[in-house]
ZAMAR-819239 format. One line per 3 residues: number of its first residue (from 0); their letters; for each residue x, y, z of N, C-alpha, C. Coordinates in pm, 1 decimal. Example, Ala and Ser with C-alpha at 12.3 -4.5 7.8 and 13.67 -1.06 7.14 Angstrom:
<rs>
0) AS) 1319.0 -569.0 780.0 1230.0 -450.0 780.0 1320.0 -330.0 780.0  1285.0 -225.0 708.0 1367.0 -106.0 714.0 1290.0 3.0 787.0 .
</rs>
This chain:
<rs>
0) MTI) -1076.7 -1538.9 725.3 -1018.2 -1406.7 721.0 -1125.1 -1300.0 746.0  -1242.7 -1320.3 689.7 -1351.2 -1224.3 708.6 -1394.7 -1218.8 854.4  -1402.0 -1335.3 918.0 -1445.3 -1340.5 1057.8 -1343.3 -1273.1 1148.0 .
3) SGS) -1215.2 -1297.8 1124.9 -1113.8 -1235.0 1211.2 -1107.9 -1084.1 1187.9  -1124.3 -1039.6 1064.3 -1127.2 -895.5 1037.7 -1248.0 -829.9 1100.7  -1360.5 -898.9 1095.9 -1482.7 -847.7 1156.9 -1468.3 -841.4 1308.3 .
6) YLA) -1407.5 -944.1 1366.3 -1384.6 -946.0 1510.3 -1294.6 -829.9 1552.3  -1187.1 -808.1 1479.7 -1096.8 -697.4 1512.7 -1165.0 -562.1 1497.5  -1244.7 -546.8 1393.6 -1317.5 -421.4 1375.2 -1413.1 -399.0 1491.7 .
9) GFF) -1483.8 -501.9 1533.6 -1574.4 -491.2 1647.2 -1500.8 -459.8 1776.1  -1383.3 -520.4 1793.7 -1304.0 -494.8 1913.0 -1264.1 -347.2 1920.3  -1215.9 -293.5 1809.7 -1173.2 -153.9 1810.6 -1291.8 -57.4 1818.8 .
12) IGW) -1405.5 -95.5 1764.9 -1525.2 -13.0 1779.9 -1567.4 -10.4 1927.1  -1568.3 -123.8 1992.6 -1602.9 -131.0 2134.5 -1503.6 -55.5 2220.6  -1375.0 -70.1 2191.2 -1270.5 0.0 2265.6 -1285.8 150.9 2249.6 .
15) GAR) -1309.2 195.1 2128.0 -1327.9 338.0 2102.9 -1454.3 391.9 2167.9  -1560.6 311.9 2167.4 -1685.5 354.4 2231.2 -1666.6 370.5 2381.2  -1592.4 277.6 2442.7 -1567.7 287.3 2586.5 -1488.1 412.7 2619.0 .
18) RTI) -1386.1 440.7 2541.0 -1305.0 561.5 2563.5 -1387.6 687.7 2540.1  -1468.5 686.8 2437.3 -1551.3 803.4 2405.4 -1653.9 830.1 2514.2  -1717.7 726.1 2563.2 -1817.1 743.2 2669.1 -1751.6 796.1 2795.8 .
21) KLT) -1634.0 745.4 2828.4 -1563.2 790.9 2948.5 -1526.5 938.6 2936.4  -1469.1 978.1 2824.2 -1428.8 1116.7 2804.6 -1549.7 1209.8 2799.1  -1654.4 1166.1 2732.1 -1775.4 1247.5 2720.6 -1841.4 1267.6 2856.7 .
24) SII) -1842.8 1164.5 2939.6 -1904.0 1178.6 3071.3 -1824.9 1273.4 3160.0  -1693.8 1274.5 3149.6 -1612.4 1367.5 3226.7 -1638.0 1510.4 3181.6  -1638.9 1534.0 3052.2 -1662.6 1668.0 2998.9 -1802.6 1715.9 3034.4 .
27) TGI) -1901.2 1627.3 3023.3 -2039.3 1664.2 3056.5 -2053.1 1698.8 3204.3  -1988.8 1622.3 3290.4 -1993.6 1650.8 3433.9 -1934.6 1786.7 3467.4  -1821.8 1819.9 3406.1 -1759.7 1950.5 3428.8 -1849.2 2061.9 3376.7 .
30) ALA) -1906.6 2042.6 3258.2 -1993.8 2145.8 3200.8 -2118.6 2166.5 3286.4  -2178.8 2059.3 3334.8 -2297.3 2072.4 3419.3 -2264.0 2139.5 3552.4  -2147.7 2110.4 3606.8 -2107.3 2175.7 3731.3 -2087.2 2325.6 3709.3 .
33) LIG) -2025.6 2362.8 3598.5 -2006.1 2505.2 3568.6 -2138.5 2576.3 3544.4  -2228.9 2512.9 3471.0 -2359.3 2573.8 3445.8 -2436.4 2590.0 3576.3  -2431.5 2487.6 3662.4 -2497.4 2497.3 3792.7 -2438.4 2608.6 3878.7 .
36) LFV) -2308.8 2625.6 3870.3 -2242.9 2733.2 3945.3 -2287.2 2869.4 3893.8  -2290.7 2885.8 3762.4 -2333.2 3013.2 3703.7 -2479.0 3044.4 3734.5  -2565.7 2942.3 3729.2 -2707.2 2963.2 3759.1 -2724.6 3001.6 3906.4 .
39) SWG) -2646.2 2941.9 3995.1 -2656.5 2977.6 4136.6 -2609.9 3120.6 4162.6  -2527.4 3174.0 4074.7 -2481.9 3312.7 4086.4 -2581.0 3410.0 4023.2  -2691.5 3358.3 3967.6 -2794.9 3444.4 3911.9 -2795.0 3456.2 3760.7 .
42) WDG) -2718.5 3372.6 3693.2 -2713.1 3375.4 3547.5 -2834.9 3304.8 3491.0  -2894.2 3357.6 3383.3 -3012.1 3296.9 3321.2 -2968.3 3178.1 3235.9  -3018.9 3059.2 3268.3 -2975.1 2937.8 3200.6 -3070.8 2885.9 3095.7 .
45) TAV) -3173.4 2964.7 3058.2 -3270.5 2914.1 2960.5 -3210.1 2899.5 2821.6  -3120.9 2990.2 2782.8 -3056.6 2979.6 2651.0 -2966.8 2856.6 2645.3  -2896.3 2829.6 2753.5 -2809.1 2712.2 2758.9 -2893.4 2585.1 2755.3 .
48) QSW) -3005.7 2586.8 2824.6 -3092.7 2469.2 2826.4 -3146.3 2437.6 2686.7  -3185.8 2539.4 2611.9 -3236.5 2513.8 2476.5 -3124.2 2465.0 2385.0  -3002.5 2517.0 2404.1 -2888.9 2471.0 2323.9 -2856.1 2326.2 2356.2 .
51) INS) -2859.7 2290.2 2483.8 -2831.0 2152.5 2524.3 -2936.4 2057.4 2467.7  -3062.5 2097.7 2469.7 -3168.0 2013.1 2413.5 -3150.1 1990.6 2263.9  -3114.0 2095.9 2190.1 -3094.2 2078.8 2045.7 -2969.3 1996.7 2016.4 .
54) ANA) -2862.9 2016.9 2094.5 -2740.8 1937.9 2075.6 -2765.8 1791.7 2108.9  -2845.5 1765.5 2210.5 -2878.5 1629.0 2248.6 -2957.6 1559.0 2137.9  -3051.8 1629.1 2078.3 -3130.3 1571.0 1969.1 -3041.8 1540.8 1848.5 .
57) WLG) -2953.9 1633.8 1814.5 -2863.7 1613.2 1700.8 -2770.4 1495.8 1726.8  -2714.8 1488.8 1846.7 -2622.8 1381.3 1879.7 -2692.6 1246.0 1877.4  -2815.2 1240.9 1928.7 -2890.1 1115.4 1926.6 -2916.2 1066.4 1785.6 .
60) ESI) -2952.6 1157.4 1695.6 -2975.5 1119.0 1555.8 -2846.6 1073.2 1489.4  -2736.6 1139.9 1518.6 -2608.0 1103.7 1458.1 -2561.4 966.8 1504.6  -2574.1 939.6 1633.3 -2531.3 810.8 1686.9 -2619.3 698.5 1631.8 .
63) EGA) -2747.6 723.7 1621.9 -2838.5 622.8 1568.5 -2804.7 591.3 1423.0  -2776.6 693.8 1343.9 -2740.0 672.4 1204.0 -2608.4 598.9 1190.4  -2510.8 632.9 1272.7 -2381.2 564.6 1268.0 -2395.2 419.3 1309.7 .
66) GRY) -2478.5 393.8 1408.9 -2499.8 255.9 1452.2 -2564.5 171.1 1343.8  -2663.0 226.5 1275.9 -2726.6 153.0 1165.7 -2627.3 125.9 1052.8  -2542.5 223.7 1024.3 -2443.6 206.7 918.2 -2344.5 96.5 954.1 .
69) LVS) -2294.4 98.2 1077.1 -2197.1 -3.2 1117.3 -2258.9 -142.3 1120.1  -2381.3 -152.1 1165.6 -2447.4 -282.9 1169.5 -2467.3 -336.8 1028.7  -2498.3 -250.6 935.0 -2521.2 -298.1 798.5 -2392.0 -337.2 727.9 .
72) MLP) -2279.2 -282.1 771.1 -2152.7 -306.8 702.6 -2075.0 -425.7 757.0  -2094.1 -460.0 882.8 -2010.0 -561.6 945.0 -2088.9 -688.3 975.1  -2024.8 -804.1 961.7 -2091.0 -931.6 993.5 -2110.0 -950.8 1144.6 .
75) SAT) -2167.3 -1062.8 1181.3 -2204.9 -1087.3 1320.3 -2086.1 -1108.9 1412.9  -1969.9 -1141.2 1363.8 -1853.6 -1160.2 1450.8 -1812.0 -1028.7 1515.6  -1862.5 -918.6 1463.0 -1833.0 -787.7 1520.1 -1888.1 -775.4 1660.8 .
78) AAG) -2002.5 -837.6 1685.9 -2065.2 -827.4 1818.0 -1974.6 -884.0 1926.5  -1915.4 -997.3 1901.8 -1825.5 -1057.1 2001.1 -1704.4 -968.5 2023.9  -1647.7 -917.2 1918.1 -1533.2 -827.7 1932.0 -1570.5 -698.4 2001.1 .
81) GVL) -1689.4 -646.3 1971.1 -1734.7 -522.8 2034.2 -1754.5 -538.6 2183.5  -1809.2 -652.2 2223.8 -1828.9 -677.4 2366.8 -1694.4 -687.2 2437.6  -1601.0 -759.3 2379.3 -1470.2 -773.3 2441.9 -1390.2 -644.0 2438.6 .
84) GFR) -1409.9 -562.4 2337.7 -1341.3 -433.6 2332.2 -1399.7 -333.8 2428.7  -1527.9 -345.7 2460.0 -1594.9 -250.5 2547.9 -1568.8 -279.6 2695.7  -1545.4 -403.3 2728.0 -1527.1 -437.4 2869.5 -1394.4 -386.6 2921.9 .
87) RK) -1385.0 -379.7 3053.2 -1262.3 -333.1 3116.1 -1154.7 -438.2 3107.9  -1032.8 -397.1 3130.6 -918.0 -488.8 3121.6 -917.3 -588.9 3234.0 .
</rs>
């Protein structure tokens, strides 16, 4: 029962990670295109660049902490479920 629950948890974590990465990459691409458009029109992008750098650092620390937490809470069967949940259909 523990192994199957761990596998399912890993599957849904992988599935959610795949969806999150896809959505985040689309939003990031649109934001970068808009920022590039504004900068080409003569807008000063240094404030945006510093905000992006600080947001990137915060996000990296948050993801690293969440990953450590999930690894400590779930058994090894999670890895197999995570791989299968992350892959395409």
